[in-house]
N, C-alpha and C positions, 0 to 999 in steps of 0.2 A: 925250626928256622927254613927249612926247604918250603915249608907249605906256604910261609909268610910271603916269600918270594915267588911264589907262583902265584899266590891271591894278588898281589901287587902287579906283576905281570899280564894276569888276565884283565885287570880291572884296567889298566893301563891301554891295552890294545884295544879294549872294547869302546872307550871312552873316546880315545884319539880316532881309530877309525871310523866309528859313527860319527862324529863331529863332523870332518873333514867328508865323509859320502851324504851326510843328509846337505852339507850346504852344495855340495857340487850336484845333487839331485833337484833342489832345491831352484838353483839360478838354471838349469837347464829345463825345471817343469816352465817355470815363468817366462824365460827367452824363448824357449821350443812351444809355447803354447798348450802344453800339455797338463790337464788335471789330473791324469793318473798319476803321473811321475811327481805334482806336487803332495800327491796323498801319499805316495811311498817316500820321499823325503820326510812326511810331520813322522812316517812309521818309522822310519832310522832316526829320529832325534828323540822320539819313544825310549829307542834303544838306550839312549845315553842313559838318561833317567835309571831303565831298569837294569843296567851295569852297577850304576853306583848304588842302587837298593841290593843287591846280590853281592856288590864286596861290604856293604856294611851288617850284613846279614853274617856273612860267612864271619865276620871278624867278631861279633858279638857271640855267635853260638861257639866258638872255639875258648872263651870265658871258662875258668875254671869253675870248681862247684863251690859254692859260699852256702854260708848258714839260712840264707831265705830260700834258695836254689840247691838243694843237697842231691837233686840227681841230674845237675849241671844246666847246660843254657842251649841245647841244640834246636830245641823247638824254634827258638828264633831264626835258624835258616827256614823252615817251613813258612812260618809268617811274611819272610822276605819273598818265597817264592808264592804266595798266595796274593802279595800286592805287585808281583812281577804280573799275577795273570790279569788282574783287576786294570792294570795300566794298560796291559795288551787291549782287553776287551773295552777300556773307555775308546783307546785309539781305534781299533776296528770300527765299533760304531759311528766314530765320526768320520771316519773316512768313506762309510755306507751312506750314511745322512748326505754328505754333501753330493755322492754320485747320485742316489735317488733325486737331490733337490733340483739336481740341475737338469734332468730327464724329463721331470714333471714342471717346471718351469718352464721348459722350452728355453733355457739359455741360452744367446746366440755360440755357435760351436766352431771353433775354427781348427783347420789342417794341423797337425802337430808338424814340427820342423825335425830334421835328422836326427837333432843334438840330444831328445828324450830316450829316443832308441839306443845311442851311444851310451848315454846314464845306465839305462836300464842293463845291459850288457854288462858295464863295468859293475854293477851293483850284486848281478847274478853271481859273479866270480869272486867278486871281494865277499859279500856277505857267506857264502858257502864255502870260501875257507876259513873264516871268522867261525864258523857252527864247529868246522872238524876240530879247530884248534882249540876253541873253549871245551868241546866235548871231552878232547883227549885228556887235559888236565881235570876238568870236571869228575870225569872217572877216576882219575888218580886220589883226587881228593875226595870222591864219593860225598860230592857237594850237590844237595837238590838246587839249591839258589843258583849255583852256574851252570848246573844241568837246564834250569829253565832259560838261564841267560842265552844257554847256547841255544835252544829253541827259538828263542827269539829271533836269533841270526837268520834260522832258517825260515822263518815266517816272512821275513823281510826278504830272504830270497826267494821265496815264491810268489810274493808280493810283487817283484820285479819283472818275474817271468810273465805275470799276469798285467803290469804294466807294458812289458815289450809288445804280447801280443793285440794288446788295445789299440797301441798306438800306431802300430803295423796296420791294421784294422783300418783306422781311422785315415791313415795317409793313403788309402788304397780306396777312401770315398764314404765310408761307412765311418761316418762322424761320432755316432751314439754308441760306438765301441771302446772307446776313450774312457766313457763315465762307465760304460759297464763294467770295464775292467777294475774301474775303483770299487764297484758292487763286489765284485768275484775276490777282489783282496781281503775286503771287508768278512767275507764269508769264512776265507783262509785263516785270518789272524785271529777270530771267535773259536774258531776249533782249537787252536793251539793256545789259547787263553785259556779256554774250557778244562783242556787235558791237563796243562800246567797248575790251576786251581783245584784240580779233583784230586789229584798226586799229592799237593801240601795239606789238604783237608784231611786226608786219608790218612797223613800219618803225624797229624795234629789229633787224631781221635783213638790212638793206640790202637789202631788196623792192628789184626793176625798179618805174620809174613807168608808170602804165597807158601801151597802145599808144598810146591817142590823140595824148598827149603827146610819145612818143617819137616818131612821125611825124610832129608839127610840127617838133617840133625838127630833125628829119633835113631837111626840106624848106626849112628856115629858113637850114638852115648851108649845104646846097648853092648859095641865091642869093647866099651870100659869094662875092667877086670872086678869082678864084684857085683855087678849090676845083673840081675834076675831078669827083672823087667819095667817097663814104664808105667806107672798110674795116671800119669798125668802131664804133659806139656802144653805149656802157655808160652807165646811168644806175642811181642806188641814192638811196632814201630815209634822209635821217639826221635823226631827228625832223623837223621843218615843212621842212626844206632840203633841196636836191638836189646831189649829184654827178655830173659827168658825166666818164667817158673815152671819149676822141674819136679815130680815127685817120682823119685825111685824106689823098689824094691830091692831088698837083700835079705840075703840068709838070716833067719830069726834068731838062730843061736850062737851069732857072733858078740864079739864084745860092743860097746857104745864106742871104744877108743878105734876099732878095725870100720866100723860101720861110718864114722866119721872121716876116716883116712879114704875110704872109697869116695865119698862126697867132695872130698878135697880136690882128690885126684880127677873127677870128672869134671868139678868147676875149672878147675887150673887147664884141662885139656880143652874144654869146649872153648874157654876163652884165647887161648891160645890157636886154636885152630880155625877158627873165626873170629877176624879183627875185628869183626862190626859189632860185635858181642859187647857191650858196654860191664853189664852184670849179668849173672845166671844165681836164682837163688832157689837153692836145692832142700828139699823135703827128704829123708828117709823113712820109708817102710819096712815093718817087717814081712818077707815075703810069706803068702800063705802057706800052708803045710799041702805036700799032695796027698 
C-alpha cells in the first residue's frame, strides 16, 4: 500500500511540475527571443511523457506471477526505462538539429531578453530538486524506471545550465552562443539517454550482478552451517530483482534429509538477507574426499 502511494506521489509531482515548468520556459523562450530556452521547454515537455511511462511501467511490473508469466513481470520496468531512453534521445536529437540548422542557414538571430535567464535559473533549481526527490523514492522502491525518470530531471537541469550560459553570452553580444547552447544541451541529453538505455538492456539480457555483490554472496553462503564449499554461483538480473543458481558441497556421508535441511537454511537465509533476491535455486553436491 505504501509503495502505491509513493508511486502515485512521484508521478503526480513529475507530471504537474514538468507541465508548469515547460509552459513557463516556452513562454519565456518565445517572448524573450531565446532558441535555447525553447529547446529547454521541449525537453521539459518530454519529461511529462517520461514520467507517465515510468508510472505505467512500474505499475505493470508489480503484477503478480501468472500462468503465462511464472517468473513475474519485473522486466516491464526495464522496457519502460528503455522507452525513456529512446524518448530522451529523440528529444536531444531534435534540439541539436534545430540549433545546427539555425547556425548553418544563418537565420537572423535576436538578442534574448532577461526573462529567459530568469527561467533558466528557476528551471535549474526546480529540476535539481525534482531529481533528488525522485531519486530518493526511486532508491526506496528500487525502481529502474523511476531512477531513469530522476536522471531525466537531472538532464533537464543540466540543459538549463547550458541555456543560462548561452543566453548570457548572447546578451553580451555573442549571438550564436544561444544556438551553440542548444547543441551542447543535445550532447548532455544523448549521454543520459545512452546510460539509461544501456542499463535497461543490460537488465533485460540476464546480465550477472557486479563482482562486489557476488563476492559478498559467496562469503555469506560459505558462512552457513553445513556448507563445505561452493561449486557454482551464477547470478542474473531480472528487472530490479535477482535470481541465483547455486551449487553447494556438503559432507558426503550425511543423510538426504540433513543435506536438504542445509539447502533450505541457505535458501531462506539468503532471501532474507538480500531482499532483492527473488529466488535462489540450490543444487547439493557431495564434497570430495580429502
